[in-house]
RODO-2510 file (C-alpha; in nm, 4 decimals, decimal comma):
residues 544
     n   res          X          Y          Z
     1     m    -2,5842     4,5491     3,5326
     2     a    -2,1666     4,6219     3,6130
     3     l    -2,1003     5,0081     3,7280
     4     g    -1,7355     4,8761     3,7083
     5     g    -1,5453     4,6187     3,6974
     6     v    -1,5942     4,5143     3,3000
     7     g    -1,2821     4,6442     3,0523
     8     e    -1,0448     4,7456     3,3784
     9     f    -0,8685     4,6447     3,6752
    10     g    -1,0932     4,7366     3,9616
    11     k    -1,4039     4,9252     4,0613
    12     n    -1,6095     4,6209     4,1089
    13     m    -1,9280     4,6410     4,0625
    14     y    -2,2643     4,5351     4,0087
    15     l    -2,6384     4,4985     4,0070
    16     v    -2,9366     4,2651     4,0484
    17     e    -3,2511     4,3723     3,9825
    18     v    -3,5313     4,1519     4,0559
    19     d    -3,9011     4,2788     4,0572
    20     g    -3,8045     4,6833     4,0982
    21     d    -3,5441     4,5750     4,4188
    22     i    -3,2111     4,6052     4,3983
    23     f    -2,8952     4,4254     4,4970
    24     v    -2,5532     4,5983     4,5236
    25     l    -2,2786     4,3310     4,4715
    26     d    -1,9544     4,4596     4,5864
    27     a    -1,8216     4,8947     4,5725
    28     g    -1,4680     4,8918     4,4471
    29     l    -1,2313     5,1586     4,3368
    30     m    -0,9605     5,1470     4,1000
    31     i    -0,6387     5,2750     4,1314
    32     p    -0,5563     5,5542     3,8699
    33     e    -0,4527     5,5068     3,5765
    34     n    -0,0686     5,6594     3,4469
    35     e    -0,2900     5,9598     3,2038
    36     m    -0,4959     6,0208     3,5189
    37     l    -0,2829     6,2828     3,6169
    38     g    -0,2863     6,3795     4,0227
    39     i    -0,6299     6,1394     4,0324
    40     d    -0,5650     5,9261     4,4142
    41     i    -0,8495     5,6480     4,3358
    42     v    -1,1468     5,6153     4,1099
    43     i    -1,5002     5,4784     4,1989
    44     p    -1,7678     5,3836     4,0004
    45     d    -2,0550     5,6735     3,8797
    46     i    -2,3474     5,6106     4,1766
    47     t    -2,6189     5,8183     3,9339
    48     y    -2,8072     5,5123     3,8548
    49     l    -2,8146     5,4641     4,2530
    50     i    -2,9416     5,7647     4,3644
    51     q    -3,1523     5,7959     4,1394
    52     n    -3,3376     5,5119     4,2178
    53     k    -3,2525     5,4581     4,5981
    54     e    -3,5661     5,4196     4,8198
    55     r    -3,5572     5,0721     4,6329
    56     v    -3,1902     4,9610     4,7062
    57     q    -3,2118     4,6612     4,9655
    58     g    -2,8400     4,6598     5,0419
    59     i    -2,5102     4,5710     4,9626
    60     f    -2,3300     4,3094     4,9540
    61     l    -1,9418     4,2261     4,9829
    62     t    -1,7801     3,9102     4,8814
    63     h    -1,4010     4,0285     5,0590
    64     g    -1,2186     4,2596     5,1783
    65     h    -0,9594     4,3845     4,9362
    66     e    -0,9450     4,7527     4,7762
    67     d    -1,0862     4,6824     4,4529
    68     h    -1,4089     4,5587     4,6226
    69     i    -1,4383     4,7737     4,9475
    70     g    -1,2430     5,0804     4,8637
    71     a    -1,5636     5,2913     4,7211
    72     l    -1,8408     5,2180     5,0628
    73     s    -1,7874     5,5424     5,1950
    74     y    -1,7932     5,7605     4,9232
    75     i    -2,1693     5,5412     4,8089
    76     l    -2,2710     5,5867     5,1706
    77     t    -2,2942     5,9346     5,1705
    78     e    -2,5916     6,0080     4,9616
    79     i    -2,7661     5,5942     4,9873
    80     d    -2,8352     5,4789     5,3207
    81     v    -2,8529     5,1156     5,3041
    82     p    -2,6994     4,7645     5,5152
    83     v    -2,3807     4,6756     5,3766
    84     y    -2,3536     4,3102     5,4396
    85     g    -2,0364     4,1085     5,4289
    86     t    -1,8121     3,8453     5,6643
    87     r    -1,6751     3,9548     5,9936
    88     l    -1,2579     4,0306     5,8629
    89     t    -1,4847     4,1683     5,5704
    90     l    -1,6631     4,4146     5,7907
    91     e    -1,3722     4,5058     5,9465
    92     l    -1,1308     4,6377     5,7006
    93     a    -1,4075     4,8129     5,5671
    94     k    -1,4828     4,9854     5,8581
    95     a    -1,1169     5,0873     5,9325
    96     k    -1,1559     5,1728     5,5337
    97     v    -1,4724     5,4199     5,5748
    98     k    -1,2247     5,5858     5,8883
    99     e    -0,9648     5,6478     5,7429
   100     q    -1,1187     5,8264     5,4661
   101     e    -1,3056     6,0315     5,6823
   102     f    -1,6474     5,9227     5,6162
   103     k    -1,9302     6,1141     5,9208
   104     g    -2,1895     5,8928     5,9349
   105     s    -2,3475     5,6683     6,1101
   106     p    -2,3159     5,2745     5,8801
   107     k    -2,5367     4,9692     5,9505
   108     f    -2,2992     4,7292     5,8808
   109     i    -2,4343     4,3450     5,8872
   110     e    -2,2241     4,0377     5,9742
   111     v    -2,2984     3,7702     5,7611
   112     n    -2,1899     3,3642     5,6989
   113     t    -2,2103     3,1119     5,4896
   114     d    -2,5442     2,9762     5,7165
   115     t    -2,7075     3,3698     5,6968
   116     k    -3,0063     3,4104     5,4608
   117     v    -3,0682     3,7814     5,4160
   118     e    -3,4664     3,7878     5,3354
   119     c    -3,5850     4,0624     5,0932
   120     s    -3,9958     4,1082     4,9275
   121     s    -3,8528     4,0213     4,5981
   122     a    -3,5673     3,7721     4,6696
   123     k    -3,3333     3,5638     4,9594
   124     v    -2,9836     3,6000     4,9489
   125     s    -2,7089     3,3533     5,0964
   126     f    -2,3121     3,3064     5,0886
   127     f    -2,0464     3,0891     4,9738
   128     h    -1,6690     2,9934     5,1216
   129     t    -1,4099     3,0760     4,8389
   130     t    -1,0390     3,0855     4,8557
   131     h    -0,8223     3,3641     4,7507
   132     s    -0,5727     3,5449     4,9185
   133     i    -0,7571     3,7247     5,2439
   134     p    -0,9614     3,4327     5,5035
   135     d    -1,3565     3,5202     5,5052
   136     s    -1,4101     3,5509     5,1036
   137     v    -1,7355     3,4525     5,0194
   138     g    -1,9806     3,4500     4,6760
   139     i    -2,3097     3,5687     4,7011
   140     c    -2,6195     3,4126     4,5628
   141     v    -2,9276     3,5674     4,4950
   142     h    -3,2193     3,3425     4,5319
   143     t    -3,5123     3,4237     4,2458
   144     l    -3,8203     3,2109     4,1325
   145     e    -3,6565     3,1419     3,7817
   146     g    -3,2846     3,0512     3,9864
   147     s    -3,0413     3,1908     4,1512
   148     i    -2,7831     3,4558     3,9980
   149     v    -2,4461     3,3658     4,1111
   150     y    -2,1385     3,6052     4,2044
   151     t    -1,8179     3,4920     4,2492
   152     g    -1,6154     3,7069     4,3791
   153     d    -1,3096     3,6605     4,2853
   154     f    -1,2204     3,2799     4,4194
   155     k    -0,9171     3,0181     4,3110
   156     f    -0,9549     2,6503     4,4025
   157     d    -0,7077     2,5381     4,6762
   158     q    -0,7072     2,1922     4,7169
   159     a    -0,4177     2,2695     5,0489
   160     a    -0,6182     2,5825     5,1360
   161     s    -0,5844     2,6447     5,5215
   162     n    -0,8615     2,6965     5,7385
   163     g    -1,0172     3,0114     5,6772
   164     y    -0,9414     2,9890     5,3208
   165     k    -1,1771     2,6406     5,2523
   166     t    -1,3404     2,6437     4,9084
   167     n    -1,6617     2,5406     5,0602
   168     i    -1,7273     2,2742     4,7170
   169     g    -2,0550     2,0895     4,8841
   170     k    -2,2696     2,4077     4,8744
   171     m    -2,1252     2,5096     4,5571
   172     a    -2,2852     2,2052     4,3742
   173     q    -2,5946     2,2235     4,5826
   174     i    -2,6722     2,5768     4,4624
   175     g    -2,5747     2,4625     4,1391
   176     d    -2,7976     2,1653     4,1210
   177     e    -3,1460     2,3740     4,3252
   178     g    -3,1289     2,5837     3,9529
   179     v    -2,8853     2,8076     3,8469
   180     l    -3,0363     3,1259     3,6025
   181     c    -2,7117     3,3036     3,5611
   182     l    -2,3713     3,3305     3,6699
   183     l    -2,0927     3,5802     3,7023
   184     s    -1,7853     3,4889     3,7308
   185     d    -1,3936     3,6487     3,8306
   186     s    -1,2026     3,6830     3,4730
   187     t    -0,8886     3,7745     3,5730
   188     e    -0,7146     3,5155     3,5013
   189     a    -0,8948     3,3709     3,2188
   190     e    -0,5794     3,3713     2,9395
   191     k    -0,3791     3,0953     3,1672
   192     p    -0,4042     2,7590     3,1159
   193     g    -0,3946     2,4601     3,3402
   194     y    -0,4474     2,5578     3,7030
   195     t    -0,2851     2,8261     4,0016
   196     l    -0,0663     2,7454     4,1946
   197     s    -0,1215     2,6228     4,5862
   198     e     0,0088     2,8441     4,8211
   199     s     0,0709     2,4914     5,0475
   200     k     0,4282     2,5888     4,7893
   201     v     0,4625     2,9005     4,9252
   202     v     0,5408     2,8391     5,2615
   203     k     0,8022     2,6197     5,1750
   204     q     0,9282     2,8756     4,8941
   205     v     0,9557     3,1502     5,1513
   206     t     1,0700     2,9939     5,3602
   207     d     1,3963     2,8506     5,1551
   208     v     1,4603     3,2284     5,0958
   209     f     1,4361     3,2899     5,5040
   210     q     1,6528     3,0506     5,5735
   211     r     1,9240     3,1049     5,2900
   212     a     1,9207     3,5191     5,3186
   213     q     2,2317     3,6469     5,5151
   214     g     2,1270     3,9682     5,6517
   215     r     1,7872     4,1624     5,6888
   216     i     1,4737     4,0638     5,4972
   217     i     1,2516     4,3271     5,3635
   218     a     0,8836     4,1560     5,2642
   219     a     0,6428     4,4046     5,0777
   220     s     0,3157     4,2447     5,0238
   221     f    -0,0040     4,4711     5,0078
   222     a    -0,1693     4,5417     5,3359
   223     s    -0,5233     4,3010     5,2677
   224     d    -0,3275     4,0174     5,1382
   225     i    -0,4092     3,8433     5,4791
   226     i    -0,2432     3,5185     5,3282
   227     r     0,1088     3,6879     5,1833
   228     i     0,1905     3,8293     5,6021
   229     q     0,0561     3,4697     5,6998
   230     h     0,3323     3,3048     5,5204
   231     v     0,5610     3,6112     5,6404
   232     f     0,5316     3,5818     6,0158
   233     d     0,5595     3,1828     5,9797
   234     a     0,8396     3,2004     5,7933
   235     a     1,0171     3,4255     6,0232
   236     f     0,9079     3,1434     6,3302
   237     e     1,1108     2,9294     6,1539
   238     s     1,4357     3,1029     6,0823
   239     r     1,4105     3,2760     6,4579
   240     r     1,3638     3,6370     6,3400
   241     k     1,1813     3,9306     6,4818
   242     v     0,9059     4,0971     6,2442
   243     a     0,9122     4,5103     6,2979
   244     i     0,5987     4,6607     6,0464
   245     v     0,6427     4,9885     5,8409
   246     g     0,3550     5,1841     5,7581
   247     r     0,0656     5,2729     5,9762
   248     f    -0,1874     5,1029     5,7549
   249     t    -0,0055     4,7700     5,7422
   250     q    -0,0522     4,7642     6,0671
   251     t    -0,4393     4,8423     6,1558
   252     a    -0,4498     4,5777     5,9162
   253     v    -0,1920     4,3272     6,1306
   254     d    -0,4010     4,4057     6,3895
   255     i    -0,7048     4,3866     6,2679
   256     a    -0,6382     4,0160     6,1867
   257     l    -0,4687     3,8982     6,4553
   258     q    -0,8033     4,0597     6,7224
   259     n    -1,0564     3,8609     6,5329
   260     g    -0,8098     3,5014     6,4875
   261     y    -0,7273     3,5153     6,0755
   262     l    -0,3702     3,5922     6,1012
   263     l    -0,2137     3,3467     6,3449
   264     v     0,1782     3,5146     6,5492
   265     a     0,3504     3,3225     6,7550
   266     e     0,4378     3,4874     7,0788
   267     d     0,7398     3,7686     7,0530
   268     t     0,7373     3,7527     6,6684
   269     m     0,6556     4,0413     6,6559
   270     i     0,8583     4,3862     6,7977
   271     p     0,8179     4,7513     6,6996
   272     i     1,0193     4,9113     6,4648
   273     t     1,1570     5,1277     6,7357
   274     e     1,3610     4,8397     6,8867
   275     i     1,5125     4,6696     6,5642
   276     s     1,8676     4,8071     6,6334
   277     a     1,8430     4,6003     6,9211
   278     y     1,8592     4,2907     6,6866
   279     a     2,1466     4,1489     6,4192
   280     d     2,0676     4,1980     6,0821
   281     d     2,0394     3,8191     6,0370
   282     e     1,7704     3,8335     6,3422
   283     l     1,5388     4,1020     6,1789
   284     v     1,1998     4,1233     5,8813
   285     i     1,1009     4,4639     5,8175
   286     l     0,7109     4,4013     5,6680
   287     t     0,6501     4,6690     5,4728
   288     t     0,2807     4,6918     5,2798
   289     g     0,0522     4,8924     5,1559
   290     t    -0,2434     4,9774     4,9388
   291     e    -0,1409     4,9142     4,6034
   292     g     0,1690     5,0799     4,4694
   293     e     0,2482     5,2858     4,7537
   294     t     0,4039     4,9645     4,8072
   295     i     0,6281     4,9957     4,5751
   296     e     0,6715     5,3459     4,6465
   297     v     0,7888     5,2643     4,9949
   298     l     1,0822     5,0632     4,8793
   299     q     1,1847     5,3202     4,6385
   300     k     1,2359     5,5671     4,9447
   301     m     1,4175     5,2857     5,1084
   302     a     1,5998     5,2609     4,8664
   303     k     1,6928     5,6061     4,7932
   304     q     1,7540     5,6265     5,1747
   305     t     1,4963     5,8894     5,2365
   306     h     1,2365     5,6653     5,4226
   307     k     1,1745     5,7654     5,8120
   308     q     1,2482     5,4543     5,9698
   309     v     1,4508     5,2119     5,7379
   310     n     1,6320     5,2250     5,4477
   311     v     1,7814     4,9383     5,2342
   312     k     2,2060     4,8728     5,2685
   313     k     2,4583     4,6456     5,1544
   314     g     2,3362     4,2661     5,2582
   315     d     1,9639     4,3104     5,2608
   316     t     1,7196     4,0658     5,1087
   317     v     1,4001     4,2316     4,9400
   318     l     1,1259     3,9313     4,8747
   319     l     0,8723     4,0785     4,6638
   320     a     0,5532     3,8645     4,7976
   321     g     0,2787     3,9584     4,6059
   322     s     0,1732     3,9912     4,2361
   323     p     0,2803     4,3232     4,0736
   324     i    -0,0294     4,5306     3,9853
   325     r    -0,1402     4,5315     3,6101
   326     g     0,0267     4,8433     3,4375
   327     s     0,2982     4,9077     3,6881
   328     e     0,5268     4,6702     3,5412
   329     v     0,7994     4,9948     3,4426
   330     f     0,7276     5,1782     3,7659
   331     i     0,8285     4,7999     3,9629
   332     a     1,1080     4,7362     3,6919
   333     r     1,2774     5,0634     3,8294
   334     t     1,2535     5,0061     4,1463
   335     i     1,4140     4,6990     4,1554
   336     d     1,7079     4,8233     4,0034
   337     k     1,7866     5,0673     4,2822
   338     l     1,7324     4,8089     4,5304
   339     y     1,9958     4,6488     4,3661
   340     r     2,2145     5,0018     4,3604
   341     a     2,1693     5,0608     4,7188
   342     g     2,3477     4,7086     4,7688
   343     a     2,0034     4,4701     4,7676
   344     s     1,9545     4,0971     4,6750
   345     v     1,6175     4,1330     4,5241
   346     i     1,3797     3,8061     4,4995
   347     s     1,0624     3,8812     4,2449
   348     g     0,8422     3,8089     3,9648
   349     k     0,9954     3,4445     3,9120
   350     g     0,9382     3,2458     4,2749
   351     t     0,6580     3,0464     4,3434
   352     f     0,5909     3,2913     4,6405
   353     n     0,4392     3,4963     4,3110
   354     t     0,1622     3,2256     4,3118
   355     l    -0,1816     3,3903     4,2131
   356     s    -0,5261     3,4391     4,4126
   357     h    -0,7559     3,4372     4,1025
   358     g    -0,8311     3,1014     3,9106
   359     s    -0,6765     2,9559     3,6003
   360     q    -0,8640     2,8468     3,2975
   361     e    -0,9912     2,4666     3,4575
   362     e    -1,0297     2,6572     3,7979
   363     l    -1,2333     2,8953     3,5661
   364     k    -1,4320     2,6426     3,3941
   365     f    -1,4725     2,3584     3,7213
   366     m    -1,6923     2,6683     3,8829
   367     i    -1,8955     2,6783     3,5110
   368     n    -1,9642     2,3089     3,5667
   369     l    -2,0927     2,3204     3,9489
   370     m    -2,3427     2,5892     3,8555
   371     k    -2,4469     2,4633     3,5955
   372     p    -2,6033     2,7765     3,5006
   373     k    -2,8546     2,8762     3,2156
   374     f    -2,7138     3,2155     3,1410
   375     f    -2,3680     3,3194     3,1649
   376     i    -2,1660     3,6784     3,2606
   377     p    -1,8075     3,6699     3,2599
   378     v    -1,7109     3,9520     3,5283
   379     h    -1,4162     4,1385     3,6516
   380     g    -1,1339     4,1639     3,4046
   381     e    -1,0192     4,3794     3,0825
   382     y    -1,1884     4,3305     2,8222
   383     r    -1,0291     4,0822     2,6416
   384     m    -1,0486     3,8682     2,9652
   385     l    -1,4023     3,8480     2,9528
   386     k    -1,3359     3,7123     2,6035
   387     a    -1,1347     3,4230     2,7163
   388     h    -1,3430     3,3561     2,9585
   389     a    -1,6888     3,3371     2,7114
   390     k    -1,4272     3,0882     2,5331
   391     l    -1,4375     2,8793     2,8030
   392     a    -1,7855     2,8983     2,8931
   393     l    -1,9006     2,7238     2,5150
   394     e    -1,6069     2,4768     2,5866
   395     c    -1,8653     2,3664     2,8915
   396     g    -2,0723     2,4037     2,6842
   397     l    -2,3179     2,7014     2,6608
   398     t    -2,4152     2,8357     2,3905
   399     n    -2,3557     3,2034     2,1907
   400     d    -2,7410     3,2779     2,3689
   401     q    -2,6470     3,1922     2,6996
   402     i    -2,3660     3,4342     2,6694
   403     f    -2,3622     3,7923     2,7651
   404     i    -2,0289     3,9889     2,7233
   405     p    -2,1075     4,3698     2,9348
   406     e    -2,0127     4,6663     2,9113
   407     k    -2,0224     4,9426     3,2067
   408     g    -2,3845     5,0704     3,2646
   409     e    -2,4830     4,8157     2,9826
   410     v    -2,8637     4,6122     3,0944
   411     a    -2,8470     4,3001     3,0498
   412     e    -3,2047     4,1440     3,1020
   413     l    -3,3157     3,7311     3,1866
   414     a    -3,7030     3,7008     3,0773
   415     d    -3,8663     3,4231     2,8138
   416     e    -3,5564     3,2192     2,8571
   417     k    -3,3310     3,4388     2,7460
   418     i    -3,0815     3,6500     2,7559
   419     r    -3,0557     4,0593     2,5857
   420     p    -2,8920     4,3810     2,6283
   421     a    -3,2137     4,6077     2,8013
   422     g    -3,0397     4,9090     2,7198
   423     r    -2,8003     5,1182     2,9438
   424     i    -2,7569     5,3331     3,2848
   425     p    -2,5141     5,5666     3,3537
   426     a    -2,1614     5,4348     3,4334
   427     g    -1,8238     5,5352     3,4360
   428     n    -1,5718     5,6604     3,6349
   429     v    -1,5902     5,9303     3,9712
   430     l    -1,1976     6,0526     4,0043
   431     i    -1,0959     6,1610     4,3530
   432     d    -0,8437     6,4196     4,3732
   433     g    -0,7966     6,4646     4,7254
   434     s    -1,0907     6,6044     4,9526
   435     g    -1,2974     6,6791     4,6107
   436     v    -1,5674     6,3912     4,4487
   437     g    -1,6046     6,4005     4,0659
   438     d    -1,4976     6,7798     4,0610
   439     v    -1,1907     6,6565     3,7832
   440     g    -1,3262     6,5732     3,5095
   441     n    -1,2120     6,5534     3,1162
   442     i    -1,1286     6,8702     3,0733
   443     v    -0,9125     6,9647     3,4083
   444     l    -0,7420     6,5943     3,2459
   445     r    -0,6792     6,7362     2,9399
   446     d    -0,5417     7,0958     3,0880
   447     r    -0,3348     6,8791     3,3079
   448     k    -0,2309     6,6105     3,0219
   449     l    -0,1170     6,9879     2,8333
   450     l     0,0689     7,1245     3,1169
   451     s     0,2808     6,7872     3,1596
   452     q     0,3786     6,8037     2,8088
   453     d     0,4477     7,1678     2,6916
   454     g     0,4212     7,3628     3,0112
   455     i     0,2281     7,6988     3,0814
   456     l     0,2812     8,0706     2,9783
   457     l     0,1303     8,3831     3,1944
   458     v     0,0491     8,6569     3,0070
   459     v     0,0470     8,9891     3,2060
   460     v    -0,0628     9,3755     3,0998
   461     t    -0,2436     9,6184     3,3049
   462     l    -0,4292     9,9154     3,1285
   463     n    -0,5307    10,2489     3,1436
   464     k    -0,8437    10,2314     2,9381
   465     k    -0,9168    10,5987     3,0267
   466     e    -0,5501    10,7317     2,8817
   467     k    -0,5823    10,4228     2,5908
   468     k    -0,2735    10,2824     2,7233
   469     i    -0,0131    10,0637     2,9019
   470     s     0,0398    10,1325     3,2141
   471     a     0,2094     9,8035     3,3200
   472     g     0,4011     9,5426     3,1671
   473     p     0,3413     9,3247     2,9522
   474     e     0,5366     9,0182     3,1457
   475     i     0,5689     8,6810     3,0259
   476     i     0,5912     8,4151     3,3350
   477     s     0,7104     8,0678     3,2071
   478     r     0,6412     7,7310     3,3840
   479     g     0,7973     7,4162     3,2353
   480     f     0,7523     7,5633     2,8906
   481     v     1,1534     7,7324     2,8188
   482     y     1,4321     7,8050     3,0854
   483     v     1,4125     8,1760     3,1087
   484     r     1,8175     8,2060     3,1235
   485     e     1,8637     8,0625     2,7656
   486     s     1,5396     8,2265     2,6165
   487     e     1,5661     8,5818     2,6507
   488     e     1,5694     8,6600     2,2908
   489     l     1,2496     8,4573     2,2649
   490     l     1,0384     8,5945     2,5443
   491     v     1,1404     8,9612     2,4121
   492     e     1,0358     8,8861     2,0803
   493     a     0,6703     8,7274     2,2668
   494     t     0,6786     9,0594     2,4596
   495     k     0,7020     9,3135     2,1687
   496     r     0,4436     9,0857     1,9588
   497     v     0,1617     9,1028     2,2777
   498     r     0,2193     9,4926     2,3338
   499     d     0,1933     9,5351     1,9674
   500     i    -0,1664     9,3352     1,9977
   501     v    -0,2272     9,5774     2,3195
   502     e    -0,1912     9,8533     2,1783
   503     r    -0,3438     9,8294     1,8831
   504     s    -0,6685     9,8078     2,0380
   505     i    -0,6136    10,0010     2,3157
   506     s    -0,5824    10,2750     2,0448
   507     k    -0,9529    10,1902     1,8643
   508     d    -1,2540    10,3631     2,0280
   509     s    -1,4360    10,0656     2,1087
   510     f    -1,2328     9,7301     2,2206
   511     d    -1,3429     9,4032     2,4416
   512     w    -1,1084     9,2517     2,6911
   513     t    -1,2201     8,9357     2,4436
   514     g    -1,0703     9,0214     2,1972
   515     i    -0,7453     9,0882     2,3145
   516     k    -0,6536     8,7614     2,4608
   517     q    -0,8160     8,5660     2,1594
   518     d    -0,5881     8,8065     1,9580
   519     m    -0,2531     8,7178     2,2483
   520     r    -0,3064     8,3670     2,2283
   521     d    -0,3578     8,3003     1,8743
   522     e    -0,0432     8,5255     1,7733
   523     l     0,2204     8,3795     2,0661
   524     n     0,0959     8,0308     1,9908
   525     q     0,2037     8,0438     1,6148
   526     y     0,4775     8,2049     1,7096
   527     l     0,5663     8,0127     1,9888
   528     f     0,5540     7,6821     1,7233
   529     e     0,6874     7,8421     1,4756
   530     k     1,0561     7,8564     1,7271
   531     t     1,0096     7,5881     1,9681
   532     k     0,7695     7,3146     1,7944
   533     r     0,6004     7,3716     2,0748
   534     r     0,2216     7,5144     2,1898
   535     p     0,2431     7,5769     2,5578
   536     m    -0,1461     7,6515     2,7687
   537     i    -0,1413     8,0478     2,7486
   538     l    -0,3007     8,2209     2,9752
   539     p    -0,3572     8,5944     2,9508
   540     i    -0,4386     8,8319     3,2560
   541     i    -0,5447     9,1765     3,1504
   542     m    -0,6522     9,4054     3,4883
   543     e    -0,7686     9,7449     3,4338
   544     v    -0,6530    10,0865     3,6383
***
């Protein structure tokens, strides 16, 4: 069962249920889509888990990116279960849970590729994969019918350095022992060939650093440790100092350094407060953040509004990370602003922007290694799941062996068949500030209306006893029209409201709801005739 991660990017969370025991694979968040106005993050709907919390055996994490660990604190608030992950993954998860002000004491259990977690219905083991963050693993749930394998995010890089190497031998062993079902990463299922090796990236970044005349501002995601390593390596080769901008960046770097996942030469890193002591051609400014934050920080630097560092003529800005899908327009505008500020920008076309997910040939290699009886593509939009299913057909599987899931759809494996078996609750839970799930479709609809045509408040005070208006009507406009240039429109609107109120209170009996609805109907029709806009109209009637 997929609670997220299918038909979308992010929010990865998959459930495997064996003889009543539930195993949770990853617990990620999603960056809100453009129409989710004001929303901070999106997490999966865990209603099914809350209803069956006594059957949940644990949460098993593949790696430390936010789209796989970002929802942990919200889930642990509702369900008290152990969390399993490799050392770096757990350290990043602890930092994320602390950042989200989780008040409990979660039970984190460190695992490695030799660990076997024994449960009553199945055991769980792990195998190393290559991704843009070290300590990434795939998860294998061993059942009596064969293994259920979840790859997490992966690619195959033959030149990967220590900490990033794929355990191909163990994968082949799992395949030989029998895989009942493979859940595999579909992010780059539409991209032919192989994903470029990170060894090419190191050379590209070093060339950029050695050619740059002034400061270098390198932007990446905070948890893309391999990109950050490239920056430090290139800085050392070009005899530059690296200063870090951003609290979350510093936290991620400190965690990686303390645990030996990031290697930085002595005296390469300096505090951001000391950059004035160095010449421009001796400096690298490393700015990272969560997905989306990175570009926002660069925007501030380009607009000269950042508190610590601003872009100036002669700077080279290196976008050392793959762009977030859906944010291409925002990134293009940011690049434009950086050029206006006098910087040279290197992005998009260069090989340093290599992907951290496997392309078609690597996805086929995974299928051939695992030799699954059944196949479920996960992690990607629907067209990517379809493209991955097509690759599985090329590898010899049949349509009867492939299941393309929707969120909440149950795929049942029984009697040598895979088939749909009902649905469980699934969808988006929206996080806005400290509110969890208190913003729904109706609130989002209202926010969209407000953003399009604005709001009109109509305030009137009545003396019910004397059957007259004591004050008002007063009309307050926000985001609808510029008041000084629309006096005639608002005067006529006020007159119409007064006529409605006076007609209503002259009767022997009247109700507040009826008056308010009459106001809305009259103003809606009048304002649309005059402006072709439909502002949100909120009548407020007070009584003295």
